[in-house]
TORKELUM-529996 format. One record per residue (C-alpha): x, y, z. Coordinates in steps of 0.5 Angstrom, whole numbers, plus 500, padded with zeros to 3 digits. Each point is the difference from the previous one (the first is absolute). Last residue first. Example, Ala and Ser with C-alpha at 12.3 -4.5 7.8 and 13.67 -1.06 7.14 Angstrom:
2
527498514
498493502
END
This chain:
455
751811234
495498505
498507501
500502493
495495499
496502505
500507498
498498493
494496503
498506504
501504494
496495495
494500505
499508501
501501492
494494499
496503505
500507497
500498493
493496501
497505504
501505494
498495495
494498505
498507500
501502493
494497496
495502506
498507498
500499493
496494500
494504504
502506495
499495494
493497503
497507500
503503493
497494497
502493497
495495502
503493499
507502500
499505506
497495504
506495499
505506502
496501506
500493502
508500498
501506505
496497506
503493499
507504500
498503506
499494503
506497498
504505503
497500507
501492499
507500500
505500493
506502503
503493501
498499493
498493499
504495496
498499493
496495496
496497506
495495498
494498505
497494502
494499504
498495506
493501502
497503506
493497501
500493497
508499500
499502508
495495501
503495497
507502504
496500506
497493499
507497497
504503506
495497505
500493497
507500499
501502508
495495502
504494495
506502503
498499507
497493499
494498504
495504496
493500503
501507503
502503493
493498497
498506504
503505495
495498495
500507498
493503500
501506505
506502495
495500494
496505504
505504502
503501493
493501497
500506505
507503499
499501492
507499497
500502492
506505501
504496505
505497495
505495503
507501497
504497495
506504497
503499493
506503498
502502493
506500497
502508498
499501492
505506498
495506497
496499494
500505494
506503503
501508498
506502496
502508500
502505496
502507500
504504495
504505502
498507498
505505497
498497493
503495495
505497504
496493500
499501507
501496507
496499506
498493501
495496504
500493502
495495503
494505501
495495503
502502507
499507500
493499500
496507499
504502494
503507498
506500495
503508500
503504495
502507504
506498504
505506499
507501498
503507499
505505496
502496494
493496499
498494503
492498501
499493503
504500506
500494505
495496504
494498496
495496504
495505501
495497505
492500500
496499507
495505498
502505506
507499499
500501493
496507501
505502506
506499495
497504495
498506505
508499503
503500493
495506497
502504507
508499499
504497506
500493497
504503494
502493497
493499498
500505495
494502498
499500492
495495500
503496494
496493500
499493502
495497503
499492503
493498503
499493503
493498503
496503494
494504500
500504506
507500500
499504493
495505503
504501506
506501496
496505495
498504506
507501503
502502493
495505500
502503507
507500498
499504494
496505503
505501506
506500494
497506496
503499493
506504499
505494499
495496496
497494503
500493497
497493502
500493497
495495503
500492501
494497504
502492500
495494498
502493502
497494495
507499497
501508498
494505500
502507500
495506502
502506497
502507503
502507496
502506503
501507499
496504505
492503499
498493496
498497507
500492500
496495495
504493501
502498492
500493499
505495498
501493497
507498499
503497494
501506497
505502505
498507502
503507498
498506505
499507499
500507503
499507498
503505495
495502495
493498497
495496504
497493500
506498505
504494497
501492500
505498495
499492500
507496500
503494496
505505496
500507502
496505496
501508501
494503498
503507498
500499493
505502494
505501505
504506502
506500505
504505503
507499503
502504506
507502500
506496504
503502506
507503502
502502493
494504499
498501493
494505499
493498500
496495496
502493497
497497494
495495498
495500495
494495497
501494504
495496498
504497494
505497505
495496502
497499508
498494504
503503507
504495504
503506504
507498500
501496494
494503495
500507503
508501501
502497494
495504496
503506504
507499497
498498493
496507499
506504504
505498495
506503504
506503496
503503507
497497506
494502505
498495505
492501501
499503507
494503498
494498495
494505497
495496497
495503494
494497498
496504505
503506497
497499493
493499503
501507503
502503494
494498496
496502506
503507500
499500492
492499501
500505505
503505496
495498494
494501505
503507502
501502493
493498498
497504506
504506498
497500493
493498502
500507505
495504497
495494497
501496507
499506504
494503496
497493501
502499507
496507502
494498496
499493503
501504507
495505498
495494498
501496506
499506505
493501496
498493501
502500507
496507501
494496496
500494505
500504506
494505497
497493499
501497507
497507503
494500495
498493502
501502508
496506499
495496497
500495505
499505506
495504496
496493499
500499508
499507502
494501495
497493503
501502507
497506499
493497497
500495505
500506505
495504496
495494500
501499507
498507502
494500495
498493504
500504506
497506498
494495497
499496507
500507504
494502495
496494501
501500508
498508500
494498495
498494505
500504506
496505497
495495498
500497507
499507503
494501496
499505494
494505500
END
């Protein structure tokens, strides 16, 4: 008969066996779930790959059927495209001129050759002019337009290098003296513009040319131009930009004009052309501009054409060096390196007691002066500065502090050109300019009133 102890041992053995069985089942289930999940992922991956391959096979069959069924039509379209490209290339060699005086029995080739070589300084041979003729109906009031066709669309000018965009059709370009060094300034290509940095006698200038088509969004164009002007001013101190903006500066009530003027005012840029540049029988507008950030560097400007188009030719001459002003030398004591503790210590060590042993008053004064001046020369030395231009009465400390902050932000952006530094500089760039012009205007008005009162 089993004892209670043997019965308890049997029950414990049974419990342990059941526990081991449950653990084994649990482990088996985990392994099955893991393997099943991995296999499902693999099957899903291969199903997607098979579906992609089937789709590619269908597309290949479709393209093959279309190409075989429409080969004639595709060849025709390709031929039409090639013909259109040839026509566009031929048109790029054409030039339409207006306001060329018309006379009976005229020889247009000789007349245009004279204009190109003598008035425009264009290096061209008569053989490069393949065709020239007038177009339109004869009119007694004005000459007909002249259409000229050249063998090459790259017009050459003596001693000049041509700098143009890389894209086809229209656009802007620059002719730069072959003796000058220049490099392109990268700006947005969303509007018609071209910018270069030109080196001349150790100085660099940013020169730009822009064009806005008549129906191009004026706000977008002006915003892009503002960005380009800021980029140019960050790179060079002197900026000059010429171009046709198709915004009439004589119509100060127009929205495009006001928007343009606000942009120029905020960036410190001035437009210096003052008379109409586009003249027709019914209108006279100022749409061709000369923009610069320092009007004093413009020695002269000219508006007047070659009578070839209804646009007047605009030009300007920039001063390479401003008129030199005789410098003034100003001597002062510099407190920049003054340390008060050392000054007090040296002052206490001065042998001023020796003054009491002198009987002559002049000797006493000389000893005192010599001791004090020697101390000053040591701690507050004399400095001499050269002043090359008179101090502007409107340039006060508040403006100078703003200018320092602006210049620091500009230097920071130049060292690390990112959006954060650019936005910080953009916020500061207009503040000193606006305050500068406000104070300058106020002082000049006061001076003018004072002169009028004395007169």
